[in-house]
Structure formats: C-alpha cells, structure tokens
C-alpha positions as CSV (number, residue, x, y, z in Angstrom):
1,M,22.8,7.6,-0.4
2,E,24.0,4.2,-1.7
3,L,21.4,1.9,-3.2
4,D,22.7,-1.3,-4.5
5,M,19.7,-2.8,-6.2
6,R,21.3,-5.3,-8.5
7,I,19.5,-7.9,-6.5
8,F,16.4,-7.0,-8.6
9,G,17.9,-8.8,-11.5
10,L,17.4,-12.1,-9.8
11,A,14.4,-11.1,-8.0
12,L,12.4,-10.0,-10.9
13,G,13.8,-12.5,-13.3
14,L,10.6,-13.4,-14.9
15,A,11.4,-15.6,-17.8
16,M,13.8,-18.3,-18.6
17,A,13.9,-21.8,-19.9
18,L,13.0,-25.3,-19.2
19,A,11.5,-28.2,-20.9
20,A,10.8,-30.6,-18.2
21,P,7.2,-31.7,-18.3
22,V,4.8,-29.9,-16.1
23,T,1.7,-31.9,-15.1
24,A,-0.6,-29.0,-14.1
25,L,0.1,-25.4,-14.8
26,S,-1.7,-23.0,-12.5
27,I,-3.2,-20.3,-14.7
28,P,-5.5,-17.5,-13.4
29,S,-9.0,-17.7,-14.8
30,N,-8.9,-14.1,-16.0
31,G,-5.6,-14.7,-17.8
32,K,-3.5,-12.1,-15.8
33,L,-1.7,-11.4,-12.5
34,N,-0.8,-7.9,-11.5
35,F,1.5,-6.8,-8.6
36,D,2.8,-3.6,-7.1
37,V,6.5,-3.7,-6.2
38,V,6.9,-2.2,-2.8
39,R,10.1,-1.2,-0.9
40,K,10.3,0.6,2.4
41,G,6.5,1.2,2.3
42,K,6.7,2.9,-1.2
43,D,5.4,1.7,-4.5
44,I,8.4,1.6,-6.8
45,G,7.0,-0.2,-9.8
46,D,4.9,-2.9,-11.4
47,H,5.2,-6.6,-12.1
48,S,2.7,-8.4,-14.3
49,Y,1.9,-11.8,-16.0
50,R,-0.4,-12.3,-19.1
51,F,-1.4,-15.8,-20.0
52,S,-3.0,-16.9,-23.3
53,C,-3.6,-20.5,-24.1
54,T,-5.2,-22.9,-26.5
55,T,-5.8,-26.7,-26.0
56,A,-2.0,-27.6,-26.1
57,A,-0.2,-24.3,-26.2
58,L,0.4,-21.6,-23.6
59,T,2.1,-18.2,-23.9
60,V,3.2,-16.3,-20.8
61,K,4.3,-12.6,-21.0
62,V,6.1,-11.2,-18.1
63,T,6.8,-7.5,-17.6
64,T,8.6,-5.6,-14.9
65,D,9.1,-1.9,-14.6
66,I,10.8,-0.5,-11.5
67,V,12.2,2.9,-10.7
68,V,13.8,3.9,-7.3
69,K,14.0,7.5,-6.6
70,V,16.3,9.3,-4.3
71,P,14.1,11.1,-1.6
72,L,13.7,14.9,-1.8
73,I,15.6,15.4,-5.0
74,R,13.5,12.8,-6.7
75,T,16.3,11.7,-9.2
76,T,16.5,8.2,-10.2
77,A,18.8,6.0,-8.2
78,Y,18.0,2.7,-9.9
79,S,15.9,1.5,-12.7
80,F,15.0,-2.0,-13.9
81,R,12.9,-3.0,-16.9
82,H,12.4,-6.6,-18.0
83,A,10.1,-8.2,-20.7
84,S,9.9,-11.9,-21.5
85,V,7.8,-14.4,-23.4
86,E,7.5,-18.0,-22.5
87,S,6.1,-20.4,-25.1
88,W,4.8,-23.7,-23.7
89,K,3.4,-26.8,-25.5
90,N,1.7,-29.8,-23.8
91,G,3.1,-28.7,-20.5
92,K,6.6,-28.1,-21.6
93,L,8.5,-24.9,-22.1
94,M,9.5,-24.8,-25.8
95,Q,11.2,-21.4,-26.0
96,L,11.9,-18.3,-23.9
97,S,13.0,-14.9,-24.9
98,S,13.7,-11.9,-22.7
99,T,15.2,-8.4,-22.8
100,T,16.4,-6.7,-19.7
101,D,17.7,-3.2,-18.9
102,D,19.3,-3.4,-15.4
103,D,20.0,0.1,-14.6
104,G,21.6,0.7,-18.0
105,D,23.2,-2.7,-18.3
106,P,21.4,-4.5,-21.2
107,H,20.8,-8.3,-21.4
108,Q,19.2,-10.5,-23.9
109,L,18.3,-14.1,-23.6
110,Q,16.8,-16.6,-26.1
111,T,16.7,-20.2,-25.2
112,A,14.8,-23.5,-25.4
113,N,15.0,-26.4,-23.0
114,K,17.8,-26.2,-20.4
115,G,16.5,-28.9,-18.1
116,A,15.3,-26.4,-15.3
117,L,12.1,-24.6,-14.7
118,P,12.3,-20.8,-15.2
119,A,12.5,-18.6,-12.1
120,S,9.6,-16.6,-13.1
121,L,7.7,-17.7,-9.9
122,W,4.2,-17.9,-11.3
123,N,4.4,-21.7,-11.7
124,D,4.2,-23.4,-8.2
125,D,5.9,-26.5,-9.8
126,I,9.2,-24.7,-9.0
127,L,8.7,-25.7,-5.3
128,R,9.4,-29.3,-6.3
129,S,12.0,-28.8,-9.0
130,G,15.2,-28.5,-7.0
131,K,16.7,-26.3,-9.7
132,L,15.8,-23.1,-11.5
133,M,17.1,-21.0,-14.3
134,N,18.0,-17.4,-13.8
135,T,15.6,-15.4,-16.0
136,I,18.2,-12.8,-17.1
137,D,21.5,-14.7,-17.8
138,G,20.2,-18.3,-18.0
139,T,22.5,-19.6,-15.2
140,L,21.2,-22.6,-13.2
141,M,20.5,-22.3,-9.5
142,N,20.0,-25.1,-7.0
143,I,17.2,-24.4,-4.6
144,R,15.4,-25.9,-1.7
145,A,11.8,-25.1,-0.6
146,A,10.6,-25.2,2.9
147,D,6.8,-25.5,3.6
148,L,5.8,-22.8,6.2
149,G,2.1,-23.5,6.1
150,M,-1.1,-21.5,5.5
151,E,-1.2,-17.8,6.2
152,T,-3.4,-14.8,5.6
153,V,-1.8,-12.2,3.2
154,K,-3.1,-8.8,2.1
155,T,-3.8,-8.0,-1.5
156,R,-5.1,-4.7,-3.0
157,R,-8.5,-6.4,-3.1
158,G,-8.5,-7.7,0.5
159,S,-7.0,-10.6,2.6
160,I,-6.8,-14.1,1.2
161,S,-5.6,-17.4,2.5
162,A,-2.3,-18.5,0.9
163,H,0.3,-21.3,1.3
164,H,3.8,-19.9,2.4
165,Y,7.0,-21.4,1.1
166,R,10.6,-20.3,1.5
167,L,13.2,-20.8,-1.2
168,S,16.9,-21.0,-0.2
169,G,20.1,-21.9,-1.9
170,G,20.8,-20.2,-5.3
171,L,17.7,-18.1,-4.9
172,A,16.2,-16.7,-1.6
173,R,12.6,-15.8,-1.9
174,D,9.5,-16.1,0.3
175,L,6.5,-17.1,-1.9
176,W,2.7,-17.4,-1.3
177,Y,0.4,-19.2,-3.5
178,D,-3.5,-19.0,-3.2
179,A,-5.9,-22.0,-3.2
180,A,-5.9,-22.1,-7.0
181,G,-2.1,-22.4,-7.0
182,N,-1.6,-18.8,-8.3
183,L,1.1,-16.5,-7.0
184,A,-0.3,-14.4,-4.3
185,Q,2.7,-12.5,-2.9
186,V,6.6,-12.4,-2.9
187,A,9.1,-11.2,-0.5
188,F,12.9,-10.9,-0.5
189,K,15.8,-8.9,1.0
190,A,17.6,-6.3,-1.3
191,D,21.3,-5.9,-0.8
192,D,20.8,-2.8,1.4
193,G,18.8,-5.1,3.9
194,S,15.4,-3.6,3.0
195,T,12.5,-5.8,2.2
196,V,11.0,-5.8,-1.2
197,M,7.4,-7.1,-1.7
198,Y,5.3,-8.0,-4.6
199,I,1.7,-7.2,-3.5
200,R,-1.1,-8.6,-5.7
201,K,-3.5,-6.1,-7.1
C-alpha cells in the first residue's frame, strides 16, 4: 500500500510569518479551536489553535498531530507533527517560530515579517491577501480565493451555517468560516486522491 502523504506538510502548515497590518483578527470567544483530522472516514489526528491576548498583543499556538495506520497490521504508514507560535502586536505578526516532524523529516522555522500572511488558515484575512507563506519552509505562495456562498457544515456539536471559499494557485484548499469569521471546516485532496477534512469539535 502506497501512501504519499507529504501533502500534509502544506495542508497542515499552521504557522508562518507576515507583518502586513490586519484590521480585525477573528478570535474565538473561548480562546480555542479544535478539529479532528479525517481521511477516508477515519479520524487520523488532531489540529488545534490556542489564542491568548491582551489589549495590543496576541499569541496563537497551533498544534497538529497526525498518524496514518496501515489497515489490518496497524503499523504506521505516515506521521506528521507540527507546533508553532505566532506573536502578533497591534494587528501585525511580529514573529513566528515552528518545529515540524514530517514523517521523520525535521523542519525548523523562525521568522519575522516576510510581507505575506501565514497559511495557518484561522485568519480569514487570507482570503483577500493574494499571497501566503508556507508554514513549514517559509516559501511564498500566490493564491486566489473564490466565494462559493453560504452552506451548512457539520461539526461535532451539530450543523452550523458557514461561508465557503476555495483557494487555488500555490495552495489548494476549501475553507469554511462561521458567522464570527472563525474557521469552521477545511477540505483538500491528498496526493493519493483521498479527501482530508478538518472537522470542528
């Protein structure tokens, strides 16, 4: 069984750099967002955001932990672990640091402003940015966003109304944001053609 899951590195890139001003950051009232990562109907991991803020400063911690098992023998076919910290001040990203273990391939990133929003997906300003920074290696990706309108999406706590957007170009993702502007769901294609979903808990 061949599983090329390297696409997760981009998919789950949850931290990078920017320093362009952000007028209104969408932050959950409880300070956190949690997602199950689902592939082929199976829960293969977790993806989470933690937000802490003062009047002018915001810290966002992003964690991803994924393990893909081979059916029946249950050995690990692929693993991905990522942790990052975004430090914001007055609506600008001041610094971002991340560590990633992409199936045994280690990455480290520490950067300040690179003139592009991070591809960590929680901030819906990415839809208007035109350019994102890869959250693992810091490369810049030109993107386009198409507005697909309002839809009903299922979360672990029930169905909600969310705005559906599709990113294309350097990063292909379907994103849904709820009425408060918070990330509600993510979908993308892995290299083997399967669909990977982030389902909000």
